[in-house]
FIKOL-776178 format. One line per 2 residues: number of its first residue (from 1); for each residue y, z, x of N, C-alpha, C, O. Coordinates in Angstrom, 3 decimals, m for minus. Layout:
NUM = Y:Z:X:Y:Z:X:Y:Z:X:Y:Z:X | ...
//
This chain:
1 = m39.668:0.616:m62.918:m39.853:1.699:m61.975:m40.305:2.941:m62.741:m39.932:3.127:m63.900 | m41.087:3.769:m62.113:m41.635:4.959:m62.724:m40.562:6.034:m62.878:m39.744:6.249:m61.983
3 = m40.580:6.691:m64.010:m39.706:7.840:m64.198:m40.241:8.989:m63.367:m41.447:9.052:m63.128 | m39.378:9.913:m62.913:m39.827:11.000:m62.057:m40.959:11.835:m62.640:m41.729:12.426:m61.883
5 = m41.083:11.901:m63.974:m42.121:12.727:m64.573:m43.428:11.965:m64.809:m44.384:12.536:m65.333 | m43.481:10.697:m64.434:m44.694:9.925:m64.591:m45.609:10.174:m63.402:m45.259:9.854:m62.266
7 = m46.778:10.744:m63.661:m47.656:11.094:m62.542:m48.371:9.896:m61.937:m48.584:8.866:m62.577 | m48.719:10.074:m60.716:m49.594:9.160:m60.002:m50.880:9.937:m59.789:m50.861:11.036:m59.234
9 = m51.972:9.383:m60.220:m53.253:10.071:m60.059:m53.927:9.617:m58.773:m54.104:8.423:m58.531 | m54.298:10.591:m57.958:m55.033:10.329:m56.724:m56.313:11.158:m56.806:m56.270:12.384:m56.910
11 = m57.443:10.472:m56.759:m58.708:11.190:m56.863:m59.641:10.789:m55.725:m59.624:9.643:m55.275 | m60.449:11.732:m55.266:m61.338:11.450:m54.137:m62.432:10.450:m54.503:m62.903:10.403:m55.639
13 = m62.818:9.657:m53.515:m63.964:8.754:m53.625:m64.873:9.045:m52.435:m64.556:9.899:m51.608 | m65.979:8.354:m52.346:m66.913:8.590:m51.240:m66.288:8.318:m49.875:m66.606:8.996:m48.899
15 = m65.392:7.320:m49.805:m64.837:6.916:m48.514:m63.332:7.121:m48.387:m62.713:6.621:m47.448 | m62.749:7.849:m49.320:m61.297:8.053:m49.278:m60.778:8.552:m50.605:m61.162:9.620:m51.082
17 = m59.886:7.751:m51.202:m59.373:8.129:m52.513:m58.956:6.902:m53.308:m58.712:5.828:m52.759 | m58.882:7.101:m54.632:m58.455:6.054:m55.557:m57.100:6.437:m56.124:m56.814:7.613:m56.350
19 = m56.278:5.439:m56.346:m54.927:5.647:m56.858:m54.817:4.946:m58.204:m55.248:3.803:m58.358 | m54.234:5.644:m59.180:m53.998:5.074:m60.502:m52.551:5.346:m60.872:m52.076:6.477:m60.770
21 = m51.854:4.304:m61.301:m50.462:4.447:m61.722:m49.556:3.521:m60.946:m49.946:2.427:m60.540 | m48.335:3.989:m60.750:m47.331:3.197:m60.055:m46.953:3.852:m58.735:m46.754:5.065:m58.666
23 = m46.857:3.044:m57.693:m46.447:3.548:m56.382:m45.021:3.067:m56.157:m44.779:1.894:m55.871 | m44.091:3.992:m56.290:m42.677:3.645:m56.161:m41.958:4.734:m55.380:m42.598:5.582:m54.758
25 = m40.645:4.715:m55.409:m39.858:5.678:m54.639:m40.173:7.122:m55.017:m40.070:8.021:m54.183 | m40.555:7.343:m56.265:m40.865:8.705:m56.711:m42.259:9.157:m56.323:m42.486:10.345:m56.092
27 = m43.201:8.215:m56.248:m44.597:8.595:m56.024:m45.132:8.241:m54.638:m46.189:8.737:m54.249 | m44.433:7.401:m53.892:m44.894:7.016:m52.550:m45.139:8.227:m51.647:m46.092:8.220:m50.867
29 = m44.296:9.275:m51.733:m44.574:10.451:m50.893:m45.938:11.085:m51.174:m46.529:11.690:m50.280 | m46.442:10.954:m52.394:m47.767:11.489:m52.699:m48.849:10.726:m51.922:m49.823:11.322:m51.461
31 = m48.675:9.417:m51.782:m49.608:8.618:m50.991:m49.542:9.060:m49.530:m50.570:9.270:m48.886 | m48.324:9.198:m49.022:m48.128:9.619:m47.631:m48.779:10.974:m47.373:m49.433:11.164:m46.348
33 = m48.605:11.913:m48.295:m49.207:13.251:m48.147:m50.727:13.181:m48.202:m51.406:13.855:m47.428 | m51.266:12.375:m49.106:m52.723:12.249:m49.216:m53.305:11.652:m47.928:m54.350:12.098:m47.453
35 = m52.637:10.661:m47.375:m53.096:10.048:m46.127:m53.007:11.058:m44.984:m53.905:11.119:m44.144 | m51.951:11.838:m44.944:m51.764:12.821:m43.873:m52.863:13.882:m43.871:m53.169:14.449:m42.822
37 = m53.456:14.154:m45.023:m54.516:15.162:m45.117:m55.884:14.640:m44.652:m56.817:15.423:m44.472 | m56.000:13.345:m44.463:m57.283:12.747:m44.069:m57.576:13.094:m42.611:m56.722:12.943:m41.737
39 = m58.790:13.559:m42.371:m59.175:13.955:m41.014:m60.226:13.020:m40.410:m60.651:13.215:m39.271 | m60.641:12.016:m41.164:m61.625:11.062:m40.650:m60.918:9.894:m39.970:m59.718:9.691:m40.152
41 = m61.671:9.133:m39.187:m61.095:7.984:m38.467:m60.968:6.756:m39.363:m60.247:5.813:m39.036 | m61.672:6.773:m40.493:m61.585:5.651:m41.416:m61.192:6.160:m42.801:m61.489:7.291:m43.183
43 = m60.526:5.298:m43.522:m60.090:5.649:m44.878:m60.083:4.398:m45.731:m59.643:3.335:m45.294 | m60.575:4.534:m46.949:m60.466:3.482:m47.948:m59.606:3.999:m49.087:m59.830:5.094:m49.603
45 = m58.619:3.199:m49.473:m57.786:3.533:m50.621:m58.051:2.479:m51.685:m57.770:1.297:m51.489 | m58.596:2.921:m52.813:m58.902:2.031:m53.930:m57.634:1.844:m54.754:m57.092:2.807:m55.298
47 = m57.166:0.605:m54.842:m55.927:0.296:m55.553:m56.178:m0.441:m56.870:m55.259:m1.046:m57.423 | m57.400:m0.397:m57.370:m57.722:m1.136:m58.593:m56.976:m0.609:m59.817:m56.796:m1.342:m60.789
49 = m56.543:0.642:m59.785:m55.831:1.219:m60.921:m54.322:1.223:m60.778:m53.627:1.860:m61.570 | m53.808:0.526:m59.785:m52.359:0.500:m59.538:m51.761:m0.692:m60.273:m52.207:m1.826:m60.096
51 = m50.744:m0.432:m61.102:m50.138:m1.515:m61.865:m48.719:m1.867:m61.434:m48.088:m2.739:m62.033 | m48.213:m1.197:m60.401:m46.878:m1.516:m59.890:m46.720:m0.905:m58.506:m47.132:0.231:m58.271
53 = m46.118:m1.668:m57.584:m45.766:m1.164:m56.257:m44.384:m1.705:m55.932:m44.159:m2.914:m55.993 | m43.451:m0.812:m55.583:m42.140:m1.279:m55.138:m42.095:m1.234:m53.611:m43.103:m0.963:m52.958
55 = m40.923:m1.500:m53.054:m40.808:m1.558:m51.593:m41.120:m0.217:m50.937:m41.642:m0.188:m49.823 | m40.818:0.879:m51.597:m41.146:2.204:m51.056:m42.659:2.399:m50.989:m43.181:2.944:m50.017
57 = m43.346:1.957:m52.015:m44.795:2.053:m52.035:m45.439:1.164:m50.995:m46.392:1.561:m50.323 | m44.913:m0.042:m50.867:m45.431:m0.958:m49.860:m45.216:m0.387:m48.458:m46.093:m0.481:m47.599
59 = m44.057:0.198:m48.241:m43.776:0.818:m46.944:m44.749:1.968:m46.667:m45.218:2.111:m45.538 | m45.057:2.781:m47.667:m45.993:3.897:m47.481:m47.375:3.379:m47.083:m48.034:3.972:m46.229
61 = m47.816:2.284:m47.691:m49.122:1.719:m47.352:m49.125:1.120:m45.949:m50.100:1.262:m45.211 | m48.036:0.453:m45.582:m47.928:m0.119:m44.237:m47.906:0.987:m43.189:m48.584:0.887:m42.166
63 = m47.129:2.043:m43.438:m47.062:3.156:m42.481:m48.410:3.854:m42.350:m48.780:4.284:m41.258 | m49.150:3.971:m43.453:m50.488:4.568:m43.388:m51.403:3.699:m42.527:m52.158:4.209:m41.699
65 = m51.330:2.401:m42.725:m52.108:1.460:m41.911:m51.761:1.625:m40.433:m52.650:1.691:m39.585 | m50.476:1.689:m40.133:m50.030:1.822:m38.743:m50.496:3.137:m38.127:m50.860:3.177:m36.952
67 = m50.485:4.198:m38.903:m50.953:5.499:m38.405:m52.419:5.428:m37.994:m52.792:5.887:m36.915 | m53.240:4.854:m38.854:m54.663:4.757:m38.532:m54.899:3.842:m37.340:m55.719:4.152:m36.477
69 = m54.197:2.729:m37.282:m54.335:1.807:m36.147:m53.944:2.500:m34.845:m54.643:2.369:m33.840 | m52.838:3.234:m34.854:m52.354:3.914:m33.645:m53.349:4.969:m33.160:m53.452:5.230:m31.962
71 = m54.080:5.572:m34.101:m55.053:6.596:m33.753:m56.434:6.011:m33.468:m57.389:6.758:m33.254 | m56.548:4.674:m33.463:m57.825:4.028:m33.201:m58.745:3.994:m34.397:m59.937:3.720:m34.262
73 = m58.206:4.269:m35.558:m59.016:4.285:m36.769:m58.843:3.031:m37.594:m58.358:2.007:m37.113 | m59.248:3.132:m38.835:m59.202:1.977:m39.720:m58.863:2.420:m41.140:m59.484:3.333:m41.684
75 = m57.880:1.765:m41.725:m57.520:1.983:m43.128:m57.779:0.679:m43.866:m57.301:m0.379:m43.455 | m58.533:0.753:m44.954:m58.821:m0.427:m45.755:m58.338:m0.175:m47.178:m58.649:0.851:m47.782
77 = m57.582:m1.119:m47.694:m57.125:m1.079:m49.072:m58.114:m1.891:m49.881:m58.206:m3.107:m49.714 | m58.858:m1.228:m50.762:m59.946:m1.885:m51.478:m59.606:m2.147:m52.932:m58.867:m1.399:m53.572
79 = m60.165:m3.220:m53.421:m60.055:m3.629:m54.823:m58.620:m3.578:m55.358:m58.377:m2.954:m56.390 | m57.668:m4.222:m54.676:m56.310:m4.198:m55.212:m56.266:m4.885:m56.580:m56.900:m5.919:m56.789
81 = m55.513:m4.298:m57.498:m55.333:m4.932:m58.804:m54.665:m6.283:m58.593:m54.169:m6.568:m57.502 | m54.648:m7.112:m59.624:m54.037:m8.438:m59.524:m52.565:m8.336:m59.137:m52.065:m9.147:m58.358
83 = m51.881:m7.346:m59.676:m50.458:m7.159:m59.372:m50.274:m6.817:m57.889:m49.391:m7.359:m57.224 | m51.103:m5.925:m57.390:m51.004:m5.505:m55.988:m51.399:m6.657:m55.063:m50.737:m6.892:m54.052
85 = m52.465:m7.369:m55.397:m52.889:m8.503:m54.574:m51.786:m9.551:m54.501:m51.547:m10.132:m53.442 | m51.121:m9.792:m55.614:m50.008:m10.765:m55.619:m48.877:m10.283:m54.726:m48.305:m11.074:m53.975
87 = m48.545:m8.999:m54.795:m47.498:m8.453:m53.930:m47.866:m8.633:m52.460:m47.030:m9.052:m51.660 | m49.099:m8.322:m52.103:m49.537:m8.501:m50.722:m49.403:m9.962:m50.308:m48.999:m10.257:m49.183
89 = m49.740:m10.865:m51.206:m49.683:m12.290:m50.910:m48.239:m12.768:m50.735:m47.924:m13.415:m49.735 | m47.366:m12.462:m51.683:m45.997:m12.989:m51.607:m45.162:m12.304:m50.532:m44.202:m12.885:m50.024
91 = m45.526:m11.062:m50.182:m44.778:m10.360:m49.135:m45.290:m10.707:m47.736:m44.622:m10.431:m46.739 | m46.468:m11.308:m47.666:m47.033:m11.688:m46.381:m47.781:m10.587:m45.667:m48.235:m10.795:m44.542
93 = m47.929:m9.412:m46.279:m48.614:m8.316:m45.598:m50.126:m8.343:m45.806:m50.849:m7.571:m45.178 | m50.603:m9.211:m46.668:m52.032:m9.295:m46.914:m52.822:m9.633:m45.669:m53.961:m9.193:m45.514
95 = m52.222:m10.418:m44.774:m52.900:m10.762:m43.513:m52.760:m9.668:m42.466:m53.535:m9.618:m41.512 | m51.777:m8.793:m42.639:m51.534:m7.700:m41.694:m52.401:m6.485:m42.039:m53.014:m5.883:m41.158
97 = m52.444:m6.135:m43.315:m53.216:m4.981:m43.755:m54.694:m5.355:m43.863:m55.031:m6.530:m44.011 | m55.566:m4.364:m43.788:m56.989:m4.574:m44.032:m57.215:m4.450:m45.532:m57.182:m3.351:m46.085
99 = m57.444:m5.588:m46.188:m57.623:m5.607:m47.638:m59.007:m6.146:m47.937:m59.419:m7.176:m47.404 | m59.720:m5.433:m48.801:m61.058:m5.848:m49.194:m61.114:m5.944:m50.706:m60.825:m4.989:m51.427
101 = m61.499:m7.136:m51.166:m61.616:m7.361:m52.603:m62.828:m6.608:m53.063:m63.156:m6.631:m54.249
//
């Protein structure tokens, strides 16, 4: 798990933002805040630089997906790292979330 002083980097991309680091109980709120600032109907979150996601991080991604769905929009999680793709697979959320390799 990430120590509280370990940053999570979120940087803008053409269609949303890219995340680098670990998404856990300490950093999941940063994902939630970044998603809340989005004003477009679609969002892509690049997860290729993510090397760890705990249940708090997974919950933040699911809630972001649900927010966009409820508003008639679309959230796509793109290029998940091998670790993230495995988590999506073993947790069963890969079929629920919009994931693009």
